[in-house]
C-alpha positions in Angstrom: 80.4 100.6 118.2 81.8 101.6 121.7 79.0 99.7 123.4 79.8 96.6 121.4 83.5 96.7 122.3 82.7 97.1 126.0 80.2 94.2 125.8 82.9 92.0 124.4 85.4 93.1 127.0 82.9 92.3 129.8 82.2 88.9 128.2 85.9 88.2 127.9 86.5 88.8 131.6 83.4 86.8 132.6 84.1 83.9 130.3 87.8 84.0 131.3 86.8 83.6 134.9 84.6 80.7 134.1 87.5 79.0 132.2 89.8 79.6 135.1 87.3 78.1 137.5 87.0 75.1 135.3 90.8 74.6 135.1 91.0 74.9 138.9 89.0 71.7 139.2 91.8 69.8 137.5 94.8 71.0 139.6 97.0 68.0 138.9 96.6 68.5 135.1 97.5 72.2 135.5 100.5 71.4 137.7 101.8 68.9 135.2 101.4 71.3 132.3 103.1 74.1 134.2 105.9 71.7 135.2 106.4 70.6 131.7 106.7 74.2 130.5 109.3 75.0 133.2 111.3 71.9 132.3 111.3 72.9 128.6 112.5 76.4 129.2 115.0 75.2 131.7 116.4 72.8 129.2 116.6 75.5 126.5 118.4 77.8 128.9 120.8 75.0 129.9 121.6 74.2 126.3 122.4 77.8 125.6 124.7 77.8 128.6 126.5 74.6 127.5 127.1 76.1 124.0 128.6 79.3 125.4 130.9 77.3 127.7 132.7 76.2 124.5 132.5 79.5 122.5 132.4 83.2 123.4 129.9 84.1 120.8 127.7 82.5 118.1 127.7 84.4 114.8 128.1 87.6 116.7 125.6 86.8 119.5 126.8 86.7 123.1 125.4 84.5 125.8 123.2 87.2 127.4 122.0 88.4 124.0 120.8 84.9 123.2 119.1 84.6 126.6 117.5 88.0 125.9 116.2 86.7 122.6 115.0 83.5 124.2 113.1 85.4 126.9 111.6 87.9 124.5 110.3 85.1 122.3 108.2 83.9 125.2 106.4 87.3 125.6 104.4 87.3 122.3 104.0 83.5 122.6 102.6 83.9 126.1 100.2 86.8 125.1 98.9 84.7 122.2 98.6 81.6 124.4 96.6 83.6 127.0 93.8 84.3 124.6 93.8 81.8 121.6 94.6 78.4 123.0 91.1 77.2 122.0 92.2 77.2 118.3 93.9 73.9 119.0 90.5 72.4 119.7 89.2 73.7 116.3 92.1 72.0 114.5 91.8 68.8 116.6 88.1 67.9 116.9 85.4 70.6 116.6 84.8 70.1 112.8 85.5 66.4 112.9 82.9 65.8 115.6 80.4 68.3 114.2 80.6 70.5 117.2 81.5 73.8 115.5 77.9 74.7 114.7 77.3 75.9 118.3 79.6 78.9 117.7 77.4 79.9 114.7 74.2 80.1 116.6 75.4 82.3 119.5 74.7 86.0 119.4 78.3 87.0 119.2 81.1 86.8 116.6 81.9 83.1 116.0 85.7 83.7 116.4 85.2 85.6 119.7 82.8 82.8 120.8 85.3 80.1 120.0 88.3 81.9 121.6 86.3 82.9 124.7 86.1 79.3 125.9 89.7 79.4 127.0 90.5 83.0 127.7 93.3 83.8 130.3 94.9 80.4 130.0 97.4 80.1 133.0 100.1 78.6 130.8 100.2 82.0 128.9 100.7 83.8 132.2 103.6 81.4 133.0 105.3 82.2 129.6 104.9 85.9 130.2 106.4 85.7 133.7 109.4 83.6 132.7 109.9 85.6 129.5 109.9 88.9 131.5 112.4 87.5 134.1 114.8 86.3 131.3 114.5 89.6 129.5 115.0 91.6 132.7 118.0 89.6 133.9 119.8 89.3 130.6 119.2 93.0 129.8 120.6 93.9 133.2 123.7 91.8 132.5 124.1 93.4 129.1 123.8 96.9 130.7 121.0 97.5 128.2 119.6 101.0 128.3 116.6 101.5 126.1 115.7 104.9 124.7 112.3 106.4 125.5 111.2 105.5 121.9 112.3 101.9 122.5 110.4 101.7 125.8 107.3 103.0 124.0 107.8 100.6 121.1 108.4 97.5 123.2 104.8 96.7 124.1 103.8 97.3 120.5 106.5 94.8 119.4 105.2 92.2 121.7 101.6 92.8 120.6 102.5 92.5 116.9 104.4 89.3 117.6 101.4 87.9 119.5 99.1 88.7 116.5 101.5 87.0 114.1 101.5 83.8 116.3 97.7 84.1 116.4 97.4 84.6 112.7 99.5 81.5 111.8 97.6 79.4 114.3 94.2 80.6 113.0 95.3 80.0 109.4 96.2 76.3 110.1 93.3 75.7 112.4 90.9 77.0 109.7 92.2 74.3 107.3 90.1 71.8 109.4 87.0 73.2 107.6 88.3 71.4 104.5 90.4 68.6 106.0 88.2 67.8 109.0 91.3 67.9 111.3 94.4 70.1 110.9 96.2 69.2 114.1 99.3 67.9 112.3 99.8 71.1 110.3 99.2 73.2 113.4 101.8 71.2 115.3 104.3 71.5 112.5 103.9 75.3 112.4 104.2 75.5 116.1 107.5 73.5 115.9 108.8 75.8 113.2 108.1 78.8 115.5 110.6 77.4 118.1 113.4 78.3 115.7 112.6 82.0 116.3 113.8 81.7 119.9 117.4 81.6 118.6 119.5 83.9 116.3 118.4 83.4 112.7 122.0 84.0 111.6 122.9 80.4 112.6 120.4 78.9 110.1 120.6 78.1 106.4 119.4 81.0 104.2 116.4 79.0 103.0 115.2 78.5 106.5 115.8 82.2 107.3 113.6 83.1 104.3 110.8 80.8 105.5 110.9 82.2 109.0 110.9 85.8 107.7 108.5 85.9 104.8 106.5 82.6 104.7 105.8 81.9 108.3 107.0 85.2 109.7 108.1 84.1 113.1 111.3 86.1 112.8 109.1 89.2 113.4 107.9 87.9 116.7 111.4 87.9 118.4 114.5 88.1 116.2 113.6 91.3 114.4 112.3 93.2 117.5 115.3 92.1 119.6 117.7 93.3 116.9 116.0 96.7 117.3 116.0 96.7 121.1 119.6 95.5 121.4 121.2 97.6 118.7 118.7 100.4 117.9 118.9 99.5 114.2 115.5 99.8 112.6 116.2 97.6 109.6 113.4 95.1 109.2 111.5 96.3 112.2 109.8 99.0 110.1 108.2 96.1 108.2 106.6 94.7 111.4 103.2 96.5 111.2 102.8 95.6 107.5 103.8 92.0 108.1 101.4 91.7 111.1 98.5 93.3 109.1 99.2 91.0 106.2 99.2 87.9 108.3 96.0 88.9 110.0 94.3 89.6 106.7 95.3 86.3 105.2 94.3 84.3 108.3 90.9 86.0 108.7 90.2 85.5 104.9 90.9 81.8 105.3 88.7 81.6 108.4 85.8 83.3 106.7 86.0 81.0 103.7 86.2 78.1 106.0 83.0 79.1 107.9 81.2 79.4 104.5 82.5 76.0 103.5 81.3 74.5 106.8 77.9 76.0 106.3 77.6 74.8 102.8 78.4 71.2 103.8 75.4 71.3 106.1 77.5 69.9 109.0 
């Protein structure tokens, strides 16, 4: 078991290096992608600033608390982006073009084989870096002092948030085994996840319910930030269970999808 784990770790670093080398051959594309990300985050930050020029707080959230939430939301998103960006290709074209079979004939787990083609995506590093800067600066402005327990919990909160992002992405990408392409549904879910970068208190109760219990993006940022900012455990105790549930559902759909793909003889 240990040997298998280390084998996959070595493969991850090797294949990640290959992927980075491939990306380095298209520097203009990478620069455009990085620039677009910085513009998007810059606009989000500017909009938050404009709102708080008019009001001192939004439903109890201050300017720096919202920036803390916005920055924290980038951490699990970036960690997910770093390792699972290839799922977009599954939803977009791999089943449609009959290319998925190659992952079934390799001597490694098909999901690992699929994801490994785009490990260590640089955009993920950018999200992690910008998120860390926003969290660090806004936390400093707030005079935030985490307890030792909160410091220990913080990486776990980010990891769970990343796994939730991955689970939702895998779930919708796997639908392509039946629908041939699932890019529209993946894009829609990704757009919904953007709502989690802001306080859920400002949304209609029905949207809050969707973001909490249907597509549980609230547990990637809003719930962890509530714990880190106030110390209130509240819903954060549900985070491990929600993460495990999301993973179980996504992997079940993935396995059913692989079986459906094999039975079609694609």
